[in-house]
Structure formats: C-alpha cells, structure tokens
OpenMM code with the backbone's topology and positions (N, CA, C; nanometers):
from openmm import Vec3, app, unit

residues = "MET SER ALA HIS MET ASP GLN LEU ILE ALA GLN PHE GLU GLY PHE GLN ALA LYS VAL ARG GLN ALA GLU ALA ARG PHE ALA GLY VAL GLY ASP MET GLN GLU ARG ILE ALA GLN VAL GLU ALA SER VAL THR SER PRO ASP GLY THR VAL THR VAL ILE ALA GLY ALA GLY GLY THR VAL THR ASP ILE ARG LEU VAL ALA GLY ALA THR ARG LEU GLU PRO GLY GLN LEU SER ALA VAL ILE MET SER THR LEU ARG GLN ALA VAL ALA ALA ALA VAL ARG GLN GLN ALA GLY ILE VAL ASP ASP ALA PHE GLY ASP ALA PHE GLY VAL ASP MET SER ALA GLN VAL ARG GLN ALA GLN ALA GLU ALA PHE GLY THR PRO GLU GLU ASP VAL ALA SER GLN PRO GLN ALA PRO HIS GLU THR ALA ARG PRO GLY ARG ARG PRO GLY ASP ALA ASP ASP ASP TYR PHE ASP GLN GLY SER VAL LEU ARG ARG".split()
positions = [
    Vec3(1.2089, -2.9247, 2.9697),
    Vec3(1.0876, -2.9128, 2.8932),
    Vec3(1.0252, -2.7750, 2.9118),
    Vec3(1.0399, -2.7170, 3.0284),
    Vec3(0.9862, -2.5859, 3.0570),
    Vec3(1.0530, -2.4795, 2.9696),
    Vec3(1.1840, -2.4934, 2.9463),
    Vec3(1.2556, -2.3993, 2.8610),
    Vec3(1.2024, -2.4079, 2.7180),
    Vec3(1.1734, -2.5285, 2.6740),
    Vec3(1.1186, -2.5475, 2.5388),
    Vec3(0.9806, -2.4821, 2.5284),
    Vec3(0.9010, -2.4972, 2.6318),
    Vec3(0.7673, -2.4374, 2.6334),
    Vec3(0.7779, -2.2855, 2.6342),
    Vec3(0.8709, -2.2314, 2.7120),
    Vec3(0.8916, -2.0863, 2.7155),
    Vec3(0.9322, -2.0347, 2.5777),
    Vec3(1.0155, -2.1117, 2.5101),
    Vec3(1.0601, -2.0733, 2.3754),
    Vec3(0.9425, -2.0731, 2.2781),
    Vec3(0.8584, -2.1744, 2.2858),
    Vec3(0.7403, -2.1813, 2.1994),
    Vec3(0.6451, -2.0661, 2.2264),
    Vec3(0.6269, -2.0331, 2.3528),
    Vec3(0.5385, -1.9222, 2.3906),
    Vec3(0.5952, -1.7904, 2.3378),
    Vec3(0.7249, -1.7722, 2.3499),
    Vec3(0.7890, -1.6497, 2.3005),
    Vec3(0.7743, -1.6391, 2.1484),
    Vec3(0.7913, -1.7503, 2.0786),
    Vec3(0.7741, -1.7503, 1.9327),
    Vec3(0.6301, -1.7166, 1.8952),
    Vec3(0.5357, -1.7737, 1.9696),
    Vec3(0.3947, -1.7478, 1.9420),
    Vec3(0.3616, -1.6014, 1.9669),
    Vec3(0.4131, -1.5444, 2.0750),
    Vec3(0.3889, -1.4041, 2.1054),
    Vec3(0.4510, -1.3145, 1.9982),
    Vec3(0.5690, -1.3521, 1.9494),
    Vec3(0.6316, -1.2777, 1.8389),
    Vec3(0.5465, -1.2840, 1.7138),
    Vec3(0.4919, -1.4012, 1.6869),
    Vec3(0.4039, -1.4182, 1.5718),
    Vec3(0.2792, -1.3316, 1.5867),
    Vec3(0.2204, -1.3310, 1.7060),
    Vec3(0.1020, -1.2492, 1.7306),
    Vec3(0.1333, -1.1006, 1.7124),
    Vec3(0.2491, -1.0565, 1.7556),
    Vec3(0.2884, -0.9162, 1.7391),
    Vec3(0.2980, -0.8813, 1.5911),
    Vec3(0.3530, -0.9731, 1.5123),
    Vec3(0.3625, -0.9490, 1.3681),
    Vec3(0.2239, -0.9450, 1.3041),
    Vec3(0.1347, -1.0291, 1.3506),
    Vec3(-0.0026, -1.0283, 1.2988),
    Vec3(-0.0697, -0.8954, 1.3308),
    Vec3(-0.0527, -0.8459, 1.4543),
    Vec3(-0.1106, -0.7164, 1.4923),
    Vec3(-0.0516, -0.6033, 1.4074),
    Vec3(0.0787, -0.6110, 1.3832),
    Vec3(0.1448, -0.5103, 1.3010),
    Vec3(0.0895, -0.5144, 1.1578),
    Vec3(0.0708, -0.6330, 1.1030),
    Vec3(0.0158, -0.6471, 0.9678),
    Vec3(-0.1283, -0.5962, 0.9630),
    Vec3(-0.2060, -0.6265, 1.0666),
    Vec3(-0.3443, -0.5782, 1.0713),
    Vec3(-0.3482, -0.4262, 1.0726),
    Vec3(-0.2567, -0.3657, 1.1474),
    Vec3(-0.2510, -0.2189, 1.1521),
    Vec3(-0.2163, -0.1641, 1.0142),
    Vec3(-0.1243, -0.2297, 0.9470),
    Vec3(-0.0862, -0.1851, 0.8122),
    Vec3(-0.2039, -0.1995, 0.7159),
    Vec3(-0.2712, -0.3125, 0.7220),
    Vec3(-0.3809, -0.3357, 0.6290),
    Vec3(-0.5016, -0.2481, 0.6589),
    Vec3(-0.5086, -0.1914, 0.7781),
    Vec3(-0.6168, -0.0974, 0.8093),
    Vec3(-0.6064, 0.0254, 0.7194),
    Vec3(-0.4862, 0.0559, 0.6710),
    Vec3(-0.4652, 0.1700, 0.5833),
    Vec3(-0.4852, 0.1400, 0.4361),
    Vec3(-0.5306, 0.0207, 0.4023),
    Vec3(-0.5498, -0.0151, 0.2621),
    Vec3(-0.6543, 0.0739, 0.1955),
    Vec3(-0.7603, 0.1049, 0.2657),
    Vec3(-0.8650, 0.1905, 0.2095),
    Vec3(-0.8097, 0.3274, 0.1723),
    Vec3(-0.7275, 0.3839, 0.2606),
    Vec3(-0.6647, 0.5133, 0.2337),
    Vec3(-0.5716, 0.5026, 0.1133),
    Vec3(-0.4942, 0.3935, 0.1098),
    Vec3(-0.4024, 0.3730, -0.0023),
    Vec3(-0.4801, 0.3629, -0.1338),
    Vec3(-0.5892, 0.2887, -0.1334),
    Vec3(-0.6704, 0.2740, -0.2544),
    Vec3(-0.7257, 0.4083, -0.3003),
    Vec3(-0.7666, 0.4911, -0.2046),
    Vec3(-0.8157, 0.6252, -0.2376),
    Vec3(-0.7069, 0.7089, -0.3032),
    Vec3(-0.5877, 0.7045, -0.2446),
    Vec3(-0.4757, 0.7806, -0.2999),
    Vec3(-0.4390, 0.7302, -0.4395),
    Vec3(-0.4409, 0.5999, -0.4579),
    Vec3(-0.4094, 0.5442, -0.5904),
    Vec3(-0.5140, 0.5872, -0.6923),
    Vec3(-0.6400, 0.5888, -0.6521),
    Vec3(-0.7466, 0.6300, -0.7441),
    Vec3(-0.7295, 0.7746, -0.7890),
    Vec3(-0.6592, 0.8561, -0.7100),
    Vec3(-0.6389, 0.9965, -0.7432),
    Vec3(-0.5083, 1.0225, -0.8189),
    Vec3(-0.4327, 0.9177, -0.8477),
    Vec3(-0.3064, 0.9351, -0.9200),
    Vec3(-0.3334, 0.9990, -1.0555),
    Vec3(-0.2529, 1.0984, -1.0880),
    Vec3(-0.2629, 1.1622, -1.2192),
    Vec3(-0.1260, 1.2169, -1.2580),
    Vec3(-0.0825, 1.1790, -1.3760),
    Vec3(0.0442, 1.2295, -1.4284),
    Vec3(0.0174, 1.2914, -1.5644),
    Vec3(0.0607, 1.4147, -1.5807),
    Vec3(0.0435, 1.4856, -1.7070),
    Vec3(0.1817, 1.5131, -1.7646),
    Vec3(0.2032, 1.4707, -1.8888),
    Vec3(0.3313, 1.4929, -1.9558),
    Vec3(0.3042, 1.5593, -2.0897),
    Vec3(0.3808, 1.6637, -2.1178),
    Vec3(0.3720, 1.7338, -2.2454),
    Vec3(0.4995, 1.7060, -2.3236),
    Vec3(0.4844, 1.6802, -2.4526),
    Vec3(0.5998, 1.6513, -2.5376),
    Vec3(0.6947, 1.7712, -2.5399),
    Vec3(0.8230, 1.7472, -2.5671),
    Vec3(0.9198, 1.8575, -2.5684),
    Vec3(0.8816, 1.9704, -2.6651),
    Vec3(0.8164, 1.9361, -2.7764),
    Vec3(0.7783, 2.0400, -2.8727),
    Vec3(0.6441, 2.1051, -2.8381),
    Vec3(0.5789, 2.0578, -2.7318),
    Vec3(0.4548, 2.1178, -2.6854),
    Vec3(0.3307, 2.0796, -2.7645),
    Vec3(0.3422, 1.9887, -2.8595),
    Vec3(0.2277, 1.9556, -2.9443),
    Vec3(0.1318, 1.8544, -2.8816),
    Vec3(0.1827, 1.7724, -2.7887),
    Vec3(0.1017, 1.6636, -2.7336),
    Vec3(0.1109, 1.6651, -2.5813),
    Vec3(-0.0042, 1.6498, -2.5168),
    Vec3(-0.0095, 1.6313, -2.3720),
    Vec3(-0.0892, 1.5052, -2.3454),
    Vec3(-0.0341, 1.4183, -2.2616),
    Vec3(-0.1032, 1.2947, -2.2242),
    Vec3(-0.1195, 1.2944, -2.0734),
    Vec3(-0.2381, 1.2570, -2.0288),
    Vec3(-0.2669, 1.2448, -1.8865),
    Vec3(-0.2976, 1.0989, -1.8584),
    Vec3(-0.2252, 1.0433, -1.7598),
    Vec3(-0.2450, 0.9040, -1.7213),
    Vec3(-0.2850, 0.8989, -1.5747),
    Vec3(-0.3637, 0.7982, -1.5413),
    Vec3(-0.4103, 0.7814, -1.4047),
    Vec3(-0.3632, 0.6507, -1.3458),
    Vec3(-0.4364, 0.6055, -1.2455),
    Vec3(-0.4019, 0.4836, -1.1732),
    Vec3(-0.3856, 0.3660, -1.2686),
    Vec3(-0.2850, 0.2855, -1.2399),
    Vec3(-0.2592, 0.1683, -1.3227),
    Vec3(-0.2062, 0.2034, -1.4601),
    Vec3(-0.1740, 0.3294, -1.4804),
    Vec3(-0.1223, 0.3708, -1.6102),
    Vec3(-0.2302, 0.3919, -1.7149),
    Vec3(-0.3566, 0.3987, -1.6730),
    Vec3(-0.4637, 0.4210, -1.7693),
    Vec3(-0.4550, 0.5608, -1.8271),
    Vec3(-0.4615, 0.5698, -1.9567),
    Vec3(-0.4580, 0.6998, -2.0229),
    Vec3(-0.5978, 0.7590, -2.0124),
    Vec3(-0.6062, 0.8780, -1.9517),
    Vec3(-0.7372, 0.9412, -1.9322),
    Vec3(-0.7626, 1.0539, -2.0307),
    Vec3(-0.6547, 1.1074, -2.0923),
    Vec3(-0.6746, 1.2152, -2.1883),
    Vec3(-0.5503, 1.2297, -2.2756),
    Vec3(-0.5731, 1.2639, -2.4004),
    Vec3(-0.4667, 1.3007, -2.4938),
    Vec3(-0.5101, 1.4313, -2.5579),
    Vec3(-0.4229, 1.5314, -2.5485),
    Vec3(-0.4545, 1.6629, -2.6045),
    Vec3(-0.3503, 1.6985, -2.7100),
    Vec3(-0.3979, 1.7472, -2.8239),
    Vec3(-0.3101, 1.7924, -2.9311),
    Vec3(-0.3342, 1.9410, -2.9524),
    Vec3(-0.2267, 2.0181, -2.9718),
    Vec3(-0.2438, 2.1590, -3.0052),
    Vec3(-0.2797, 2.1679, -3.1531),
    Vec3(-0.3294, 2.2821, -3.1936),
    Vec3(-0.3745, 2.3003, -3.3314),
    Vec3(-0.2654, 2.2669, -3.4331),
    Vec3(-0.1419, 2.2998, -3.4053),
    Vec3(-0.0330, 2.2761, -3.4999),
    Vec3(0.0124, 2.1320, -3.5073),
    Vec3(-0.0381, 2.0460, -3.4231),
    Vec3(0.0058, 1.9060, -3.4214),
    Vec3(-0.0221, 1.8354, -3.5537),
    Vec3(-0.1290, 1.8733, -3.6199),
    Vec3(-0.1645, 1.8059, -3.7447),
    Vec3(-0.0728, 1.8449, -3.8601),
    Vec3(0.0118, 1.9445, -3.8386),
    Vec3(0.1083, 1.9818, -3.9426),
    Vec3(0.2280, 1.8869, -3.9455),
    Vec3(0.2447, 1.8091, -3.8398),
    Vec3(0.3537, 1.7116, -3.8361),
    Vec3(0.3237, 1.5974, -3.9328),
    Vec3(0.4278, 1.5344, -3.9815),
    Vec3(0.4095, 1.4151, -4.0650),
    Vec3(0.3413, 1.3084, -3.9787),
    Vec3(0.2583, 1.2250, -4.0380),
    Vec3(0.1869, 1.1240, -3.9583),
    Vec3(0.2794, 1.0372, -3.8722),
    Vec3(0.3894, 0.9905, -3.9285),
    Vec3(0.4823, 0.9079, -3.8508),
    Vec3(0.5455, 0.9840, -3.7366),
    Vec3(0.5763, 1.1118, -3.7608),
    Vec3(0.6364, 1.1952, -3.6572),
    Vec3(0.5355, 1.2217, -3.5453),
    Vec3(0.4114, 1.2540, -3.5821),
    Vec3(0.3076, 1.2782, -3.4825),
    Vec3(0.2827, 1.1518, -3.4004),
    Vec3(0.2785, 1.0391, -3.4676),
    Vec3(0.2591, 0.9125, -3.3975),
    Vec3(0.3716, 0.8880, -3.2977),
    Vec3(0.4967, 0.9139, -3.3390),
    Vec3(0.6115, 0.8941, -3.2496),
    Vec3(0.6037, 0.9877, -3.1298),
    Vec3(0.5633, 1.1130, -3.1514),
    Vec3(0.5515, 1.2091, -3.0416),
    Vec3(0.4416, 1.1646, -2.9453),
    Vec3(0.3292, 1.1202, -2.9988),
    Vec3(0.2190, 1.0730, -2.9141),
    Vec3(0.2640, 0.9528, -2.8319),
    Vec3(0.3266, 0.8550, -2.8962),
    Vec3(0.3687, 0.7338, -2.8252),
    Vec3(0.4729, 0.7646, -2.7185),
    Vec3(0.5690, 0.8488, -2.7502),
    Vec3(0.6727, 0.8847, -2.6530),
    Vec3(0.6115, 0.9548, -2.5318),
    Vec3(0.5229, 1.0479, -2.5578),
    Vec3(0.4580, 1.1226, -2.4500),
    Vec3(0.3683, 1.0305, -2.3684),
    Vec3(0.2981, 0.9419, -2.4360),
    Vec3(0.2109, 0.8455, -2.3689),
    Vec3(0.2925, 0.7554, -2.2769),
    Vec3(0.4043, 0.7032, -2.3268),
    Vec3(0.4888, 0.6162, -2.2443),
    Vec3(0.5367, 0.6891, -2.1186),
    Vec3(0.5755, 0.8141, -2.1353),
    Vec3(0.6268, 0.8903, -2.0210),
    Vec3(0.5163, 0.9196, -1.9197),
    Vec3(0.3963, 0.9506, -1.9659),
    Vec3(0.2854, 0.9777, -1.8741),
    Vec3(0.2481, 0.8510, -1.7966),
    Vec3(0.2417, 0.7396, -1.8671),
    Vec3(0.2099, 0.6123, -1.8016),
    Vec3(0.3190, 0.5772, -1.7009),
    Vec3(0.4447, 0.5942, -1.7401),
    Vec3(0.5566, 0.5639, -1.6501),
    Vec3(0.5509, 0.6514, -1.5249),
    Vec3(0.5201, 0.7792, -1.5415),
    Vec3(0.5114, 0.8703, -1.4270),
    Vec3(0.3977, 0.8299, -1.3337),
    Vec3(0.2844, 0.7899, -1.3908),
    Vec3(0.1710, 0.7469, -1.3083),
    Vec3(0.2062, 0.6201, -1.2308),
    Vec3(0.2742, 0.5284, -1.2952),
    Vec3(0.3144, 0.4041, -1.2288),
    Vec3(0.4138, 0.4332, -1.1159),
    Vec3(0.5061, 0.5280, -1.1389),
    Vec3(0.6000, 0.5654, -1.0326),
    Vec3(0.5260, 0.6270, -0.9137),
    Vec3(0.4263, 0.7106, -0.9415),
    Vec3(0.3463, 0.7690, -0.8326),
    Vec3(0.2766, 0.6590, -0.7534),
    Vec3(0.2190, 0.5644, -0.8252),
    Vec3(0.1465, 0.4557, -0.7619),
    Vec3(0.2412, 0.3717, -0.6757),
    Vec3(0.3605, 0.3434, -0.7261),
    Vec3(0.4584, 0.2661, -0.6488),
    Vec3(0.4965, 0.3407, -0.5216),
    Vec3(0.5088, 0.4723, -0.5303),
    Vec3(0.5404, 0.5525, -0.4123),
    Vec3(0.4312, 0.5430, -0.3063),
    Vec3(0.3074, 0.5402, -0.3496),
    Vec3(0.1954, 0.5276, -0.2562),
    Vec3(0.1987, 0.3916, -0.1881),
    Vec3(0.2271, 0.2868, -0.2652),
    Vec3(0.2366, 0.1521, -0.2070),
    Vec3(0.3532, 0.1471, -0.1080),
    Vec3(0.4667, 0.2081, -0.1451),
    Vec3(0.5813, 0.2124, -0.0535),
    Vec3(0.5454, 0.2831, 0.0767),
    Vec3(0.4731, 0.3951, 0.0667),
    Vec3(0.4322, 0.4682, 0.1871),
    Vec3(0.3475, 0.3804, 0.2787),
    Vec3(0.2613, 0.2999, 0.2182),
    Vec3(0.1696, 0.2186, 0.2971),
    Vec3(0.2336, 0.0900, 0.3496),
    Vec3(0.3155, 0.0223, 0.2676),
    Vec3(0.3622, -0.1112, 0.3052),
    Vec3(0.5115, -0.1367, 0.2915),
    Vec3(0.5831, -0.0476, 0.2269),
    Vec3(0.7228, -0.0737, 0.1938),
    Vec3(0.8084, -0.1197, 0.3087),
    Vec3(0.8077, -0.0464, 0.4200),
    Vec3(0.8950, -0.0835, 0.5311),
    Vec3(0.8460, -0.2078, 0.6042),
    Vec3(0.7172, -0.2368, 0.5973),
    Vec3(0.6633, -0.3538, 0.6666),
    Vec3(0.7084, -0.4831, 0.6013),
    Vec3(0.7226, -0.4817, 0.4697),
    Vec3(0.7578, -0.6033, 0.3979),
    Vec3(0.8979, -0.5987, 0.3389),
    Vec3(0.9678, -0.4889, 0.3614),
    Vec3(1.1034, -0.4783, 0.3105),
    Vec3(1.1110, -0.4726, 0.1591),
    Vec3(1.0064, -0.4212, 0.0969),
    Vec3(1.0015, -0.4130, -0.0492),
    Vec3(1.0034, -0.2653, -0.0892),
    Vec3(1.0885, -0.2315, -0.1829),
    Vec3(1.0962, -0.0949, -0.2345),
    Vec3(1.0385, -0.0953, -0.3764),
    Vec3(0.9068, -0.0792, -0.3842),
    Vec3(0.8392, -0.0835, -0.5145),
    Vec3(0.8904, 0.0256, -0.6071),
    Vec3(0.9157, 0.1436, -0.5525),
    Vec3(0.9626, 0.2551, -0.6348),
    Vec3(1.0940, 0.2194, -0.7029),
    Vec3(1.1853, 0.1598, -0.6287),
    Vec3(1.3146, 0.1211, -0.6873),
    Vec3(1.2951, 0.0147, -0.7945),
    Vec3(1.2060, -0.0799, -0.7692),
    Vec3(1.1804, -0.1847, -0.8676),
    Vec3(1.1197, -0.1271, -0.9947),
    Vec3(1.0274, -0.0324, -0.9794),
    Vec3(0.9654, 0.0312, -1.0954),
    Vec3(1.0681, 0.1126, -1.1730),
    Vec3(1.1511, 0.1903, -1.1013),
    Vec3(1.2553, 0.2685, -1.1699),
    Vec3(1.3508, 0.1774, -1.2461),
    Vec3(1.3877, 0.0656, -1.1867),
    Vec3(1.4792, -0.0274, -1.2528),
    Vec3(1.4137, -0.0857, -1.3782),
    Vec3(1.2891, -0.1282, -1.3678),
    Vec3(1.2185, -0.1848, -1.4826),
    Vec3(1.2031, -0.0813, -1.5939),
    Vec3(1.1715, 0.0426, -1.5563),
    Vec3(1.1553, 0.1470, -1.6566),
    Vec3(1.2886, 0.1832, -1.7204),
    Vec3(1.3954, 0.1833, -1.6430),
    Vec3(1.5280, 0.2117, -1.6985),
    Vec3(1.5646, 0.1055, -1.8019),
    Vec3(1.5350, -0.0197, -1.7710),
    Vec3(1.5623, -0.1278, -1.8656),
    Vec3(1.4746, -0.1132, -1.9904),
    Vec3(1.3485, -0.0791, -1.9700),
    Vec3(1.2564, -0.0661, -2.0833),
    Vec3(1.2931, 0.0521, -2.1729),
    Vec3(1.3345, 0.1637, -2.1107),
    Vec3(1.3688, 0.2835, -2.1875),
    Vec3(1.5144, 0.2852, -2.2309),
    Vec3(1.5962, 0.1927, -2.1767),
    Vec3(1.7364, 0.1891, -2.2115),
    Vec3(1.8139, 0.3090, -2.1592),
    Vec3(1.7771, 0.3560, -2.0397),
    Vec3(1.8431, 0.4718, -1.9792),
    Vec3(1.8918, 0.4344, -1.8396),
    Vec3(1.9862, 0.5133, -1.7849),
    Vec3(2.0273, 0.4878, -1.6457),
    Vec3(1.9088, 0.5064, -1.5515),
    Vec3(1.9072, 0.4299, -1.4446),
    Vec3(1.7959, 0.4327, -1.3498),
    Vec3(1.7715, 0.5718, -1.2925),
    Vec3(1.8784, 0.6486, -1.2677),
    Vec3(1.8631, 0.7827, -1.2113),
    Vec3(1.7874, 0.8736, -1.3075),
    Vec3(1.8070, 0.8520, -1.4374),
    Vec3(1.7416, 0.9359, -1.5378),
    Vec3(1.5916, 0.9146, -1.5416),
    Vec3(1.5464, 0.7949, -1.5099),
    Vec3(1.4034, 0.7641, -1.5176),
    Vec3(1.3239, 0.8529, -1.4234),
    Vec3(1.3704, 0.8668, -1.3013),
    Vec3(1.2960, 0.9461, -1.2033),
    Vec3(1.3173, 1.0959, -1.2210),
    Vec3(1.4341, 1.1343, -1.2717),
    Vec3(1.4644, 1.2768, -1.2775),
    Vec3(1.4197, 1.3448, -1.4061),
    Vec3(1.4020, 1.2708, -1.5137),
    Vec3(1.3635, 1.3315, -1.6409),
    Vec3(1.2212, 1.2929, -1.6767),
    Vec3(1.1299, 1.3907, -1.6815),
    Vec3(0.9918, 1.3589, -1.7138),
    Vec3(0.9721, 1.3220, -1.8605),
    Vec3(1.0658, 1.3573, -1.9459),
    Vec3(1.0492, 1.3310, -2.0888),
    Vec3(1.1350, 1.2131, -2.1323),
    Vec3(1.0859, 1.1403, -2.2294),
    Vec3(1.1630, 1.0291, -2.2854),
    Vec3(1.2593, 1.0825, -2.3886),
    Vec3(1.3674, 1.0101, -2.4152),
    Vec3(1.4549, 1.0514, -2.5242),
    Vec3(1.3745, 1.0506, -2.6537),
    Vec3(1.4121, 1.1368, -2.7469),
    Vec3(1.3380, 1.1437, -2.8723),
    Vec3(1.3421, 1.0098, -2.9431),
    Vec3(1.2295, 0.9687, -2.9917),
    Vec3(1.2213, 0.8417, -3.0625),
    Vec3(1.2053, 0.8702, -3.2107),
    Vec3(1.2537, 0.7806, -3.2889),
    Vec3(1.2348, 0.7939, -3.4327),
    Vec3(1.1076, 0.7204, -3.4708),
    Vec3(1.0452, 0.7690, -3.5733),
    Vec3(0.9214, 0.7052, -3.6184),
    Vec3(0.9534, 0.5685, -3.6753),
    Vec3(0.8728, 0.4707, -3.6396),
    Vec3(0.8915, 0.3375, -3.6953),
    Vec3(0.8161, 0.3296, -3.8271),
    Vec3(0.8707, 0.2609, -3.9262),
    Vec3(0.7983, 0.2484, -4.0518),
    Vec3(0.6681, 0.1721, -4.0318),
    Vec3(0.5725, 0.1985, -4.1189),
    Vec3(0.4441, 0.1303, -4.1085),
    Vec3(0.4594, -0.0193, -4.1251),
    Vec3(0.3683, -0.0933, -4.0697),
    Vec3(0.3737, -0.2392, -4.0790),
    Vec3(0.3077, -0.2847, -4.2078),
    Vec3(0.3582, -0.3925, -4.2582),
    Vec3(0.2988, -0.4535, -4.3767),
    Vec3(0.2508, -0.5925, -4.3398),
    Vec3(0.1480, -0.6423, -4.4055),
    Vec3(0.0942, -0.7733, -4.3696),
    Vec3(0.1973, -0.8851, -4.3706),
    Vec3(0.3048, -0.8745, -4.4441),
    Vec3(0.4037, -0.9818, -4.4483),
    Vec3(0.5096, -0.9714, -4.3408),
    Vec3(0.5127, -0.8614, -4.2669),
    Vec3(0.6156, -0.8427, -4.1647),
    Vec3(0.6003, -0.9470, -4.0545),
    Vec3(0.7145, -0.9921, -4.0028),
    Vec3(0.7124, -1.0871, -3.8910),
    Vec3(0.6998, -1.0079, -3.7617),
    Vec3(0.5775, -0.9747, -3.7258),
    Vec3(0.5532, -0.8934, -3.6070),
    Vec3(0.4332, -0.9522, -3.5339),
    Vec3(0.4554, -0.9983, -3.4131),
    Vec3(0.3475, -1.0613, -3.3374),
    Vec3(0.2334, -0.9670, -3.3057),
    Vec3(0.2598, -0.8339, -3.3067),
    Vec3(0.1554, -0.7386, -3.2727),
    Vec3(0.0609, -0.7102, -3.3896),
    Vec3(0.0932, -0.7567, -3.5070),
    Vec3(0.0096, -0.7315, -3.6228),
    Vec3(-0.0928, -0.8441, -3.6316),
    Vec3(-0.2189, -0.8111, -3.6080),
    Vec3(-0.3216, -0.9140, -3.5991),
    Vec3(-0.4045, -0.9272, -3.7268),
    Vec3(-0.3723, -0.8528, -3.8299),
    Vec3(-0.4509, -0.8547, -3.9519),
    Vec3(-0.3932, -0.9488, -4.0570),
    Vec3(-0.3204, -1.0492, -4.0170),
    Vec3(-0.2556, -1.1382, -4.1114),
    Vec3(-0.3461, -1.2542, -4.1519),
    Vec3(-0.4703, -1.2443, -4.1210),
    Vec3(-0.5619, -1.3510, -4.1579),
    Vec3(-0.5760, -1.4493, -4.0440),
    Vec3(-0.6592, -1.5471, -4.0649),
    Vec3(-0.6876, -1.6450, -3.9627),
    Vec3(-0.5671, -1.7345, -3.9360),
    Vec3(-0.5469, -1.7681, -3.8129),
    Vec3(-0.4378, -1.8593, -3.7792),
    Vec3(-0.4703, -2.0005, -3.8264),
    Vec3(-0.5964, -2.0249, -3.8545),
    Vec3(-0.6359, -2.1580, -3.8998),
    Vec3(-0.5978, -2.1815, -4.0461),
    Vec3(-0.5714, -2.0776, -4.1230),
    Vec3(-0.5388, -2.0919, -4.2644),
    Vec3(-0.3891, -2.1061, -4.2877),
    Vec3(-0.3067, -2.1051, -4.1900),
    Vec3(-0.1621, -2.1109, -4.2100),
    Vec3(-0.1167, -2.2442, -4.2520),
] * unit.nanometer
topology = app.Topology()
chain = topology.addChain("A")
for resn in residues:
    res = topology.addResidue(resn, chain)
    for name in ("N", "CA", "C"):
        topology.addAtom(name, app.Element.getBySymbol(name[0]), res)
C-alpha cells in the first residue's frame, strides 16, 4: 500500500509541476496580447496600384490606391484589391500565429504557424512552402458581376426569404 501511496504522491507532484509551468506560461499572456495588438502587415499589389494594411485578427486597417488605379477596369481593380487584401490578411494572421507559437507553442505541442500555413495553402491552392515565402498571391481573374438570379449564397439582395 505504501508503494501505491508513493505513486499517487509522485503523480500529484508531477501534476503540480505542470500547473506551475502553465501558470508561468500564462503570466506572459499580457505580453502576448500586446504583441498581437501591434501586428501589422502591409502588402502592395504586383502592379503597385493597391496597398492594403491589415492588423490583428486580420482586420483591414487601411487600403491605399495610387492615382492611376482608377484607370483600371472596375473588375480588374476589384480583383487587384481583393487579391492584395487576402494577402495582407493572410500575412497578419501568420504573424499572429507566430506570436502565439512563441508564447505557448512548445508548452502545448501545437504549431499554430504550421496550421495557418497549411490552411492558407489549401485556401489559395498553392504549396504550403509558397504561402510563407511569397508575399503576393497568384494573379486572380476578375469574377463576373453577380445577378439576382445567380445561385450564390453570398448574394443577399434576392428578396425576403419569407417570399420563396
């Protein structure tokens, strides 16, 4: 029975050590939050017409167009803005994941940066290595405008759902 008690005590002490380790990690949460609040990613389109700045959580904080941007066709300008916006948001999210990894990654065995790169590679349809190494997205083609009859869940102007 004494051996069983010693085993229980050892398990409890191991548990307490893990709790102390977690407390030490969580003491750095304030610093991590500060660093995340300062995240900023700026991406300029390959043609230089659009710059998008994204912050923490992928929030877009600024979109800048050069004077010549309005000479582009509306669909082309829209595609350039969206592509640049996606890349700025993706870069900000990668920065944020890196900050989380610095603070907690090894403690919990989670590699947020790798998970974000994998998700972005799937979303962009590119190899995972390309996501982190290339700040620009592949050129996108302009999508045709939506019409009220199109089967598109994102189009909310199709009238009331109660009239269907």
